[in-house]
Structures are given as C-alpha cells and as structure tokens.
N, CA, C and O atoms as a GROMACS GRO file, in nm:
protein
  336
    1MET      N    1   9.666  13.477  10.662
    1MET     CA    2   9.764  13.399  10.591
    1MET      C    3   9.714  13.256  10.566
    1MET      O    4   9.734  13.202  10.457
    2LEU      N    5   9.650  13.195  10.665
    2LEU     CA    6   9.599  13.059  10.646
    2LEU      C    7   9.499  13.053  10.531
    2LEU      O    8   9.493  12.953  10.460
    3GLU      N    9   9.421  13.158  10.513
    3GLU     CA   10   9.323  13.159  10.404
    3GLU      C   11   9.394  13.151  10.269
    3GLU      O   12   9.346  13.083  10.178
    4ILE      N   13   9.505  13.221  10.256
    4ILE     CA   14   9.583  13.215  10.131
    4ILE      C   15   9.632  13.073  10.107
    4ILE      O   16   9.625  13.023   9.995
    5LEU      N   17   9.683  13.008  10.210
    5LEU     CA   18   9.734  12.871  10.198
    5LEU      C   19   9.623  12.774  10.162
    5LEU      O   20   9.644  12.681  10.084
    6ARG      N   21   9.506  12.794  10.217
    6ARG     CA   22   9.391  12.705  10.191
    6ARG      C   23   9.344  12.712  10.047
    6ARG      O   24   9.294  12.613   9.993
    7ASN      N   25   9.358  12.828   9.986
    7ASN     CA   26   9.299  12.850   9.855
    7ASN      C   27   9.391  12.817   9.737
    7ASN      O   28   9.353  12.837   9.622
    8LYS      N   29   9.509  12.768   9.764
    8LYS     CA   30   9.601  12.732   9.657
    8LYS      C   31   9.600  12.581   9.635
    8LYS      O   32   9.557  12.505   9.721
    9THR      N   33   9.647  12.540   9.518
    9THR     CA   34   9.663  12.398   9.490
    9THR      C   35   9.761  12.340   9.591
    9THR      O   36   9.866  12.399   9.618
   10ARG      N   37   9.727  12.224   9.647
   10ARG     CA   38   9.806  12.165   9.755
   10ARG      C   39   9.864  12.031   9.710
   10ARG      O   40   9.793  11.947   9.654
   11ILE      N   41   9.994  12.013   9.735
   11ILE     CA   42  10.058  11.884   9.710
   11ILE      C   43  10.132  11.842   9.837
   11ILE      O   44  10.156  11.924   9.926
   12TYR      N   45  10.167  11.715   9.845
   12TYR     CA   46  10.230  11.659   9.964
   12TYR      C   47  10.363  11.596   9.927
   12TYR      O   48  10.374  11.529   9.824
   13SER      N   49  10.464  11.617  10.011
   13SER     CA   50  10.592  11.551   9.988
   13SER      C   51  10.575  11.400  10.005
   13SER      O   52  10.477  11.354  10.064
   14ASP      N   53  10.668  11.324   9.952
   14ASP     CA   54  10.662  11.177   9.966
   14ASP      C   55  10.662  11.136  10.113
   14ASP      O   56  10.590  11.044  10.151
   15ASP      N   57  10.743  11.203  10.195
   15ASP     CA   58  10.749  11.170  10.339
   15ASP      C   59  10.615  11.193  10.407
   15ASP      O   60  10.570  11.111  10.487
   16VAL      N   61  10.552  11.303  10.374
   16VAL     CA   62  10.421  11.335  10.433
   16VAL      C   63  10.317  11.234  10.386
   16VAL      O   64  10.234  11.189  10.465
   17THR      N   65  10.319  11.200  10.260
   17THR     CA   66  10.225  11.101  10.206
   17THR      C   67  10.240  10.968  10.279
   17THR      O   68  10.141  10.903  10.312
   18LEU      N   69  10.363  10.926  10.303
   18LEU     CA   70  10.389  10.801  10.375
   18LEU      C   71  10.337  10.808  10.518
   18LEU      O   72  10.273  10.714  10.565
   19LEU      N   73  10.363  10.918  10.588
   19LEU     CA   74  10.314  10.934  10.725
   19LEU      C   75  10.162  10.937  10.731
   19LEU      O   76  10.102  10.880  10.822
   20MET      N   77  10.101  11.001  10.635
   20MET     CA   78   9.955  11.006  10.631
   20MET      C   79   9.898  10.865  10.614
   20MET      O   80   9.798  10.831  10.677
   21ALA      N   81   9.960  10.784  10.530
   21ALA     CA   82   9.914  10.646  10.511
   21ALA      C   83   9.938  10.563  10.636
   21ALA      O   84   9.853  10.483  10.674
   22THR      N   85  10.053  10.582  10.700
   22THR     CA   86  10.089  10.506  10.819
   22THR      C   87   9.992  10.533  10.933
   22THR      O   88   9.950  10.440  11.002
   23TYR      N   89   9.956  10.659  10.954
   23TYR     CA   90   9.871  10.698  11.066
   23TYR      C   91   9.723  10.716  11.025
   23TYR      O   92   9.642  10.764  11.104
   24ASN      N   93   9.691  10.677  10.903
   24ASN     CA   94   9.553  10.685  10.854
   24ASN      C   95   9.497  10.828  10.864
   24ASN      O   96   9.388  10.851  10.915
   25ILE      N   97   9.576  10.923  10.814
   25ILE     CA   98   9.538  11.064  10.812
   25ILE      C   99   9.500  11.100  10.670
   25ILE      O  100   9.575  11.073  10.576
   26ASP      N  101   9.384  11.160  10.652
   26ASP     CA  102   9.346  11.200  10.516
   26ASP      C  103   9.364  11.351  10.497
   26ASP      O  104   9.393  11.424  10.591
   27SER      N  105   9.346  11.394  10.374
   27SER     CA  106   9.371  11.534  10.342
   27SER      C  107   9.276  11.630  10.414
   27SER      O  108   9.308  11.747  10.433
   28SER      N  109   9.159  11.581  10.455
   28SER     CA  110   9.066  11.668  10.528
   28SER      C  111   9.122  11.706  10.666
   28SER      O  112   9.091  11.813  10.718
   29ALA      N  113   9.205  11.620  10.724
   29ALA     CA  114   9.269  11.652  10.853
   29ALA      C  115   9.371  11.765  10.834
   29ALA      O  116   9.384  11.853  10.919
   30ILE      N  117   9.444  11.761  10.723
   30ILE     CA  118   9.538  11.869  10.693
   30ILE      C  119   9.461  11.998  10.667
   30ILE      O  120   9.502  12.106  10.711
   31GLU      N  121   9.351  11.986  10.597
   31GLU     CA  122   9.264  12.100  10.570
   31GLU      C  123   9.219  12.165  10.702
   31GLU      O  124   9.215  12.287  10.714
   32GLU      N  125   9.185  12.082  10.798
   32GLU     CA  126   9.141  12.131  10.930
   32GLU      C  127   9.251  12.215  10.997
   32GLU      O  128   9.222  12.318  11.058
   33ILE      N  129   9.376  12.171  10.985
   33ILE     CA  130   9.486  12.249  11.042
   33ILE      C  131   9.498  12.383  10.970
   33ILE      O  132   9.528  12.485  11.033
   34LEU      N  133   9.475  12.384  10.840
   34LEU     CA  134   9.482  12.509  10.765
   34LEU      C  135   9.367  12.603  10.798
   34LEU      O  136   9.375  12.722  10.770
   35TYR      N  137   9.260  12.552  10.858
   35TYR     CA  138   9.148  12.636  10.903
   35TYR      C  139   9.163  12.680  11.047
   35TYR      O  140   9.138  12.796  11.080
   36LYS      N  141   9.205  12.588  11.133
   36LYS     CA  142   9.203  12.616  11.277
   36LYS      C  143   9.340  12.625  11.342
   36LYS      O  144   9.350  12.654  11.461
   37GLY      N  145   9.446  12.602  11.264
   37GLY     CA  146   9.580  12.600  11.320
   37GLY      C  147   9.634  12.739  11.350
   37GLY      O  148   9.572  12.840  11.318
   38ASP      N  149   9.751  12.739  11.410
   38ASP     CA  150   9.821  12.863  11.444
   38ASP      C  151   9.959  12.861  11.380
   38ASP      O  152  10.033  12.764  11.394
   39ILE      N  153   9.994  12.969  11.311
   39ILE     CA  154  10.127  12.979  11.253
   39ILE      C  155  10.226  13.014  11.362
   39ILE      O  156  10.205  13.109  11.438
   40ASP      N  157  10.335  12.938  11.370
   40ASP     CA  158  10.445  12.968  11.462
   40ASP      C  159  10.548  13.048  11.383
   40ASP      O  160  10.632  12.992  11.313
   41PHE      N  161  10.542  13.180  11.396
   41PHE     CA  162  10.628  13.266  11.317
   41PHE      C  163  10.774  13.254  11.356
   41PHE      O  164  10.862  13.285  11.276
   42SER      N  165  10.803  13.209  11.478
   42SER     CA  166  10.943  13.193  11.518
   42SER      C  167  11.010  13.077  11.444
   42SER      O  168  11.133  13.074  11.433
   43LYS      N  169  10.931  12.981  11.394
   43LYS     CA  170  10.985  12.867  11.319
   43LYS      C  171  10.965  12.884  11.168
   43LYS      O  172  11.012  12.801  11.090
   44SER      N  173  10.896  12.988  11.128
   44SER     CA  174  10.864  13.010  10.987
   44SER      C  175  10.970  13.099  10.922
   44SER      O  176  11.044  13.169  10.989
   45LYS      N  177  10.974  13.094  10.788
   45LYS     CA  178  11.064  13.178  10.709
   45LYS      C  179  10.977  13.261  10.615
   45LYS      O  180  10.962  13.229  10.497
   46VAL      N  181  10.921  13.367  10.670
   46VAL     CA  182  10.819  13.443  10.598
   46VAL      C  183  10.875  13.544  10.499
   46VAL      O  184  10.800  13.599  10.418
   47ARG      N  185  11.003  13.570  10.503
   47ARG     CA  186  11.063  13.668  10.412
   47ARG      C  187  11.147  13.602  10.302
   47ARG      O  188  11.205  13.671  10.218
   48GLN      N  189  11.153  13.471  10.303
   48GLN     CA  190  11.233  13.400  10.205
   48GLN      C  191  11.170  13.410  10.066
   48GLN      O  192  11.048  13.408  10.054
   49GLU      N  193  11.251  13.421   9.964
   49GLU     CA  194  11.204  13.430   9.825
   49GLU      C  195  11.263  13.314   9.746
   49GLU      O  196  11.374  13.272   9.780
   50PRO      N  197  11.200  13.261   9.646
   50PRO     CA  198  11.070  13.301   9.595
   50PRO      C  199  10.954  13.238   9.672
   50PRO      O  200  10.839  13.281   9.657
   51CYS      N  201  10.982  13.138   9.755
   51CYS     CA  202  10.876  13.071   9.831
   51CYS      C  203  10.895  13.098   9.980
   51CYS      O  204  11.008  13.102  10.029
   52ARG      N  205  10.786  13.115  10.049
   52ARG     CA  206  10.790  13.134  10.194
   52ARG      C  207  10.756  13.003  10.262
   52ARG      O  208  10.693  12.916  10.202
   53TYR      N  209  10.799  12.988  10.388
   53TYR     CA  210  10.778  12.865  10.462
   53TYR      C  211  10.706  12.896  10.593
   53TYR      O  212  10.741  12.992  10.663
   54TYR      N  213  10.606  12.814  10.625
   54TYR     CA  214  10.527  12.835  10.746
   54TYR      C  215  10.518  12.707  10.827
   54TYR      O  216  10.497  12.598  10.773
   55TRP      N  217  10.536  12.722  10.958
   55TRP     CA  218  10.520  12.614  11.054
   55TRP      C  219  10.384  12.636  11.118
   55TRP      O  220  10.360  12.740  11.180
   56ILE      N  221  10.294  12.539  11.104
   56ILE     CA  222  10.157  12.555  11.152
   56ILE      C  223  10.125  12.446  11.253
   56ILE      O  224  10.141  12.327  11.223
   57ASP      N  225  10.080  12.485  11.371
   57ASP     CA  226  10.045  12.392  11.478
   57ASP      C  227   9.894  12.376  11.486
   57ASP      O  228   9.819  12.472  11.469
   58GLY      N  229   9.851  12.253  11.510
   58GLY     CA  230   9.709  12.225  11.524
   58GLY      C  231   9.688  12.088  11.585
   58GLY      O  232   9.775  12.037  11.656
   59PHE      N  233   9.574  12.028  11.558
   59PHE     CA  234   9.540  11.897  11.614
   59PHE      C  235   9.480  11.809  11.506
   59PHE      O  236   9.402  11.855  11.422
   60ILE      N  237   9.516  11.681  11.509
   60ILE     CA  238   9.452  11.577  11.430
   60ILE      C  239   9.417  11.465  11.527
   60ILE      O  240   9.504  11.415  11.598
   61ASN      N  241   9.291  11.426  11.530
   61ASN     CA  242   9.244  11.321  11.622
   61ASN      C  243   9.285  11.351  11.766
   61ASN      O  244   9.324  11.262  11.841
   62LYS      N  245   9.274  11.479  11.803
   62LYS     CA  246   9.305  11.527  11.938
   62LYS      C  247   9.452  11.514  11.976
   62LYS      O  248   9.486  11.524  12.094
   63LYS      N  249   9.540  11.491  11.878
   63LYS     CA  250   9.684  11.484  11.903
   63LYS      C  251   9.748  11.609  11.844
   63LYS      O  252   9.712  11.655  11.736
   64GLU      N  253   9.845  11.663  11.920
   64GLU     CA  254   9.918  11.779  11.870
   64GLU      C  255   9.987  11.741  11.739
   64GLU      O  256  10.052  11.637  11.729
   65THR      N  257   9.970  11.827  11.642
   65THR     CA  258  10.026  11.802  11.509
   65THR      C  259  10.080  11.933  11.454
   65THR      O  260  10.024  12.040  11.477
   66SER      N  261  10.191  11.923  11.381
   66SER     CA  262  10.247  12.039  11.313
   66SER      C  263  10.274  12.003  11.168
   66SER      O  264  10.311  11.891  11.136
   67ILE      N  265  10.254  12.102  11.082
   67ILE     CA  266  10.292  12.085  10.942
   67ILE      C  267  10.385  12.199  10.902
   67ILE      O  268  10.372  12.311  10.951
   68TYR      N  269  10.477  12.167  10.815
   68TYR     CA  270  10.571  12.266  10.760
   68TYR      C  271  10.534  12.282  10.614
   68TYR      O  272  10.536  12.186  10.538
   69VAL      N  273  10.500  12.404  10.574
   69VAL     CA  274  10.439  12.431  10.445
   69VAL      C  275  10.528  12.525  10.364
   69VAL      O  276  10.575  12.627  10.413
   70GLN      N  277  10.548  12.488  10.237
   70GLN     CA  278  10.617  12.576  10.143
   70GLN      C  279  10.510  12.646  10.060
   70GLN      O  280  10.429  12.580   9.995
   71ASN      N  281  10.510  12.778  10.062
   71ASN     CA  282  10.410  12.858   9.992
   71ASN      C  283  10.474  12.929   9.874
   71ASN      O  284  10.547  13.027   9.892
   72CYS      N  285  10.448  12.879   9.753
   72CYS     CA  286  10.497  12.942   9.631
   72CYS      C  287  10.382  13.013   9.562
   72CYS      O  288  10.271  13.020   9.616
   73ASP      N  289  10.407  13.066   9.443
   73ASP     CA  290  10.306  13.147   9.374
   73ASP      C  291  10.169  13.081   9.365
   73ASP      O  292  10.069  13.141   9.406
   74SER      N  293  10.164  12.959   9.314
   74SER     CA  294  10.033  12.897   9.294
   74SER      C  295  10.018  12.763   9.363
   74SER      O  296   9.910  12.704   9.362
   75ILE      N  297  10.126  12.713   9.423
   75ILE     CA  298  10.124  12.580   9.484
   75ILE      C  299  10.172  12.586   9.629
   75ILE      O  300  10.269  12.655   9.661
   76VAL      N  301  10.102  12.513   9.714
   76VAL     CA  302  10.143  12.495   9.853
   76VAL      C  303  10.187  12.349   9.867
   76VAL      O  304  10.113  12.258   9.832
   77THR      N  305  10.308  12.329   9.918
   77THR     CA  306  10.359  12.194   9.939
   77THR      C  307  10.368  12.168  10.088
   77THR      O  308  10.435  12.241  10.161
   78ILE      N  309  10.300  12.062  10.134
   78ILE     CA  310  10.312  12.019  10.272
   78ILE      C  311  10.440  11.937  10.278
   78ILE      O  312  10.444  11.825  10.227
   79GLN      N  313  10.546  11.993  10.339
   79GLN     CA  314  10.677  11.929  10.334
   79GLN      C  315  10.703  11.837  10.452
   79GLN      O  316  10.771  11.735  10.438
   80LYS      N  317  10.651  11.872  10.568
   80LYS     CA  318  10.674  11.792  10.689
   80LYS      C  319  10.545  11.779  10.767
   80LYS      O  320  10.458  11.866  10.764
   81LEU      N  321  10.535  11.667  10.837
   81LEU     CA  322  10.420  11.640  10.924
   81LEU      C  323  10.473  11.581  11.053
   81LEU      O  324  10.535  11.475  11.052
   82ASN      N  325  10.448  11.649  11.163
   82ASN     CA  326  10.483  11.598  11.296
   82ASN      C  327  10.354  11.565  11.368
   82ASN      O  328  10.279  11.653  11.409
   83TYR      N  329  10.329  11.437  11.382
   83TYR     CA  330  10.206  11.387  11.444
   83TYR      C  331  10.244  11.319  11.574
   83TYR      O  332  10.305  11.212  11.573
   84ARG      N  333  10.208  11.382  11.689
   84ARG     CA  334  10.254  11.330  11.818
   84ARG      C  335  10.142  11.260  11.891
   84ARG      O  336  10.162  11.210  12.002
   0.00000   0.00000   0.00000
C-alpha cells in the first residue's frame, strides 16, 4: 500500500505546510515515512469511498511522527502531521 501512496502526485494541506515550515521538515522526510513507515489500520479508513484514509507512523529526525493521508484516484493529500 505504501508503494501506491509513494507513486501518486502528493500535495500538502495548509496545516501540514505550516508545521513543516515551523519544524524545518522538508518533503524528503515525508517521503521517508512513505518508504519506511507502518500503516496503523485501526486508525485508517480503508473502505471509505471515493477516497481512502491512512494513518502512517514513522520517524523524522529520530522523533516519532505520524501522518494522516487521503488517497484518491491520482492524488495523495497529506492532511495531518503529528511530530512529537
């Protein structure tokens, strides 16, 4: 599933863009989560139509980080970023 998310056009919500600027996180860090992260299916909405939602846990700068991703036909939107 992560491979599908990695290969689509990616956009970021305004909130995520602001957090990325605040914590000096670039898009390559998000890319890393999409390669090495783990989907938390208990927090995801994998059967929702037309877009599915995935909660993905990983690390940025050795800090636990989670992203909430909306997966539509051709676009993936990073909707939330939890950087702890």
